[in-house]
C-alpha positions as CSV (number, residue, x, y, z in Angstrom):
1,M,0.0,0.0,0.0
2,S,2.8,2.4,0.9
3,M,4.6,1.5,-2.3
4,D,1.5,2.4,-4.4
5,R,1.3,5.8,-2.6
6,E,4.9,6.4,-3.3
7,R,4.5,5.5,-6.9
8,L,1.5,7.7,-7.2
9,R,3.4,10.6,-5.6
10,N,6.3,10.1,-8.0
11,I,3.8,10.4,-10.9
12,A,1.8,13.3,-9.6
13,N,4.7,15.6,-8.5
14,P,6.2,16.0,-12.0
15,M,2.7,16.6,-13.4
16,L,2.1,19.3,-10.8
17,D,5.5,20.9,-11.5
18,S,4.7,20.8,-15.3
19,L,1.3,22.5,-14.6
20,V,2.9,25.2,-12.4
21,A,5.6,25.8,-15.1
22,L,2.9,26.0,-17.8
23,Y,0.9,28.5,-15.7
24,G,4.0,30.6,-15.3
25,F,4.6,30.6,-19.0
26,L,1.0,31.4,-19.9
27,R,0.9,34.2,-17.3
28,S,4.1,35.7,-18.6
29,Y,2.8,35.5,-22.2
30,F,-0.6,37.0,-21.2
31,F,0.9,40.1,-19.6
32,T,3.4,40.5,-22.3
33,G,0.6,40.4,-24.9
34,L,-1.4,42.8,-22.8
35,I,1.4,45.3,-22.6
36,L,1.8,45.1,-26.4
37,V,-1.8,45.0,-27.5
38,V,-3.5,47.5,-25.1
39,P,-1.6,50.6,-26.3
40,M,-2.2,49.7,-29.9
41,V,-5.9,49.1,-29.4
42,V,-6.4,52.3,-27.3
43,T,-4.5,54.3,-29.9
44,I,-6.5,53.0,-32.8
45,Y,-9.8,53.5,-30.8
46,V,-8.9,57.1,-30.0
47,M,-7.8,57.9,-33.6
48,L,-11.1,56.4,-34.9
49,W,-13.1,58.4,-32.3
50,I,-11.3,61.6,-33.4
51,F,-11.9,60.8,-37.0
52,T,-15.6,60.0,-36.4
53,Y,-16.1,63.1,-34.3
54,A,-14.3,65.5,-36.7
55,D,-16.0,63.9,-39.7
56,G,-19.4,64.4,-38.1
57,I,-19.0,68.1,-37.4
58,L,-20.0,69.0,-41.0
59,G,-20.5,65.4,-42.3
60,N,-24.0,65.2,-40.8
61,A,-25.1,68.4,-42.5
62,L,-23.6,67.3,-45.8
63,R,-25.3,63.9,-45.5
64,E,-28.6,65.6,-45.0
65,A,-28.0,67.9,-48.0
66,L,-26.6,65.2,-50.4
67,G,-28.9,62.4,-49.2
68,Y,-26.0,59.9,-48.7
69,S,-22.9,59.7,-46.6
70,I,-19.3,59.9,-47.9
71,P,-16.8,58.9,-45.2
72,G,-14.1,61.6,-44.7
73,V,-15.9,64.4,-46.5
74,G,-16.9,66.1,-43.2
75,L,-13.3,66.0,-42.0
76,I,-12.1,67.5,-45.3
77,S,-14.8,70.2,-45.2
78,T,-13.8,71.0,-41.6
79,G,-10.2,71.4,-42.7
80,L,-11.2,73.7,-45.5
81,V,-13.3,75.8,-43.1
82,L,-10.3,76.2,-40.8
83,V,-8.1,77.2,-43.8
84,F,-10.6,79.7,-44.9
85,A,-10.8,81.1,-41.3
86,G,-7.0,81.5,-41.3
87,M,-7.1,83.3,-44.6
88,L,-9.8,85.5,-43.4
89,A,-7.8,86.3,-40.2
90,Q,-4.9,87.5,-42.3
91,N,-7.1,89.8,-44.4
92,I,-7.6,93.4,-43.1
93,I,-11.4,93.3,-43.2
94,G,-11.5,89.7,-41.9
95,S,-9.1,90.5,-39.1
96,R,-11.3,93.4,-38.0
97,L,-14.4,91.2,-38.1
98,L,-12.7,88.5,-36.0
99,K,-11.5,91.1,-33.5
100,W,-15.0,92.4,-33.2
101,I,-16.3,88.8,-32.6
102,D,-13.6,88.2,-30.1
103,F,-14.4,91.4,-28.3
104,S,-18.1,90.6,-28.3
105,L,-17.6,87.1,-26.8
106,E,-15.2,88.5,-24.1
107,S,-17.9,91.1,-23.1
108,L,-20.7,88.6,-22.5
109,P,-20.9,87.9,-18.7
110,V,-21.5,84.1,-18.8
111,V,-19.7,83.3,-22.1
112,R,-16.7,85.3,-21.2
113,S,-15.1,83.0,-18.7
114,L,-15.6,79.9,-20.9
115,Y,-14.4,81.6,-24.0
116,I,-11.2,83.0,-22.4
117,G,-10.4,79.7,-20.8
118,V,-10.7,77.7,-24.1
119,K,-8.8,80.4,-25.9
120,Q,-5.9,80.3,-23.5
121,V,-5.7,76.5,-23.7
122,S,-5.8,76.5,-27.5
123,D,-3.1,79.2,-27.6
124,V,-0.8,77.0,-25.4
125,L,-1.6,73.8,-27.3
126,F,-0.9,75.3,-30.7
127,Q,2.0,77.4,-29.5
128,K,0.5,80.7,-30.4
129,Q,2.0,82.1,-27.2
130,Q,5.8,81.9,-26.6
131,G,5.3,80.4,-23.1
132,E,6.1,76.8,-23.9
133,F,8.4,74.7,-21.7
134,Q,12.0,75.6,-22.2
135,R,13.9,72.8,-20.4
136,V,13.6,70.1,-17.8
137,V,15.1,70.8,-14.3
138,M,15.1,69.2,-10.9
139,V,13.8,71.1,-7.8
140,E,14.2,70.3,-4.2
141,Y,10.6,70.1,-3.2
142,P,8.6,69.7,-0.9
143,K,11.5,69.2,1.6
144,E,15.2,68.8,1.7
145,D,16.7,65.8,-0.1
146,S,13.4,65.3,-2.0
147,W,13.6,66.1,-5.7
148,V,10.9,66.6,-8.3
149,L,11.0,67.2,-12.1
150,G,9.9,70.6,-13.3
151,F,9.7,72.6,-16.5
152,V,11.2,76.1,-16.8
153,T,8.5,78.3,-18.4
154,G,10.4,81.6,-18.3
155,D,12.2,84.2,-16.3
156,F,10.6,86.2,-13.4
157,S,11.3,89.7,-12.5
158,G,11.9,90.0,-8.8
159,S,11.3,93.7,-8.9
160,T,7.5,93.1,-9.0
161,A,7.5,92.0,-5.4
162,S,7.7,94.3,-2.4
163,P,10.3,94.2,-1.0
164,P,12.1,93.2,-4.3
165,L,13.3,89.6,-4.7
166,P,16.6,88.5,-6.2
167,S,16.8,89.4,-9.9
168,L,18.0,85.9,-11.1
169,M,14.7,84.0,-10.8
170,V,12.7,81.7,-13.0
171,C,9.2,80.2,-13.1
172,V,9.1,76.4,-12.8
173,F,6.0,74.3,-13.4
174,V,6.0,71.1,-11.3
175,P,3.4,68.7,-12.7
176,T,1.6,66.0,-10.7
177,T,1.6,62.3,-11.4
178,P,-0.1,60.7,-13.3
179,N,-2.0,63.8,-14.5
180,P,0.6,66.3,-15.7
181,T,-2.0,68.9,-16.6
182,S,-2.2,69.9,-13.0
183,G,0.6,70.9,-10.7
184,F,2.4,73.8,-8.9
185,L,4.0,77.0,-10.1
186,L,7.2,77.7,-8.2
187,I,9.2,80.9,-8.5
188,L,12.8,80.1,-7.6
189,E,16.3,81.6,-7.8
190,K,18.2,80.1,-10.7
191,R,20.9,78.8,-8.4
192,K,18.3,76.6,-6.6
193,I,17.4,74.5,-9.6
194,R,19.4,71.7,-11.3
195,D,19.5,71.3,-15.0
196,T,19.1,67.9,-16.6
197,N,19.8,66.5,-20.0
198,L,16.2,65.2,-20.3
199,G,14.0,66.1,-23.2
200,I,10.4,67.4,-22.6
201,E,8.9,64.1,-23.9
202,E,11.2,61.9,-21.8
203,A,10.3,63.8,-18.6
204,M,6.6,63.6,-19.4
205,K,6.8,59.9,-19.9
206,M,8.5,59.5,-16.6
207,I,6.0,61.7,-14.8
208,I,2.9,60.0,-16.3
209,S,4.2,56.5,-15.6
210,G,5.0,57.4,-12.0
211,G,8.7,56.6,-12.5
212,L,8.1,53.2,-14.2
213,V,9.5,54.6,-17.4
214,R,13.0,55.8,-16.5
215,P,15.3,57.4,-19.1
216,G,18.8,56.2,-18.8
217,N,20.4,59.7,-19.2
218,L,18.9,61.3,-16.1
219,S,21.4,63.5,-14.4
220,G,21.3,66.8,-12.5
221,T,23.8,69.5,-12.8
222,A,23.8,72.5,-10.5
223,V,23.5,75.8,-12.1
224,A,26.8,77.7,-11.5
225,L,25.7,81.0,-10.0
226,P,27.0,83.0,-7.0
227,A,26.2,81.5,-3.6
228,A,23.6,83.2,-1.4
229,E,21.7,82.5,1.8
230,D,20.4,79.0,2.7
231,F,17.7,77.5,0.6
232,T,14.2,77.7,2.1
233,I,11.9,75.0,0.8
234,P,8.7,76.5,-0.6
235,H,5.3,75.3,0.7
């Protein structure tokens, strides 16, 4: 009886080991496929949604007028409208008309806040303003020996404060993880930031992933400027 149990155990153990190994392989393949397929599927889905939405802006009206649907004609028509609007804006008469419309929308009490907000966002997205990120830096925040990635957005004049602040100051936007559209604006002396050799896209990937995506060339270099008083961590 004991010999039968021993023989059964000798047969079952290799089978269990094989099943565990098979499960490990399948699990590894599953997550590898998930990592590969999900970004592609999401990208294709978003692109199709954008195409469908953009095509439907004028596509629905054209379908009603023509009596049948032509995929893509709405998107092409929308592009032509935007080109025509750009041509009109560069014309003297059209420029005055657009300025009058802009002034009228900014004068309406309820519409004003929405219009100005959307206009500012579109100006930043399409780089109409010159306030884009200049370079990636590291800032000691929110306490000593704790560093965050930030983006220099421009210089800051310390003379606007009372009493005046040091003249060599910069504005640094520190985004939050995983949503980089929100964050903090820090106004710091240039000597209190560290330059990096990261690109804007590399830093964004690292911030959005919470550090899971780590560029190999991350390094900080202190800005060589005259020494001053001890650094006070902003809060």
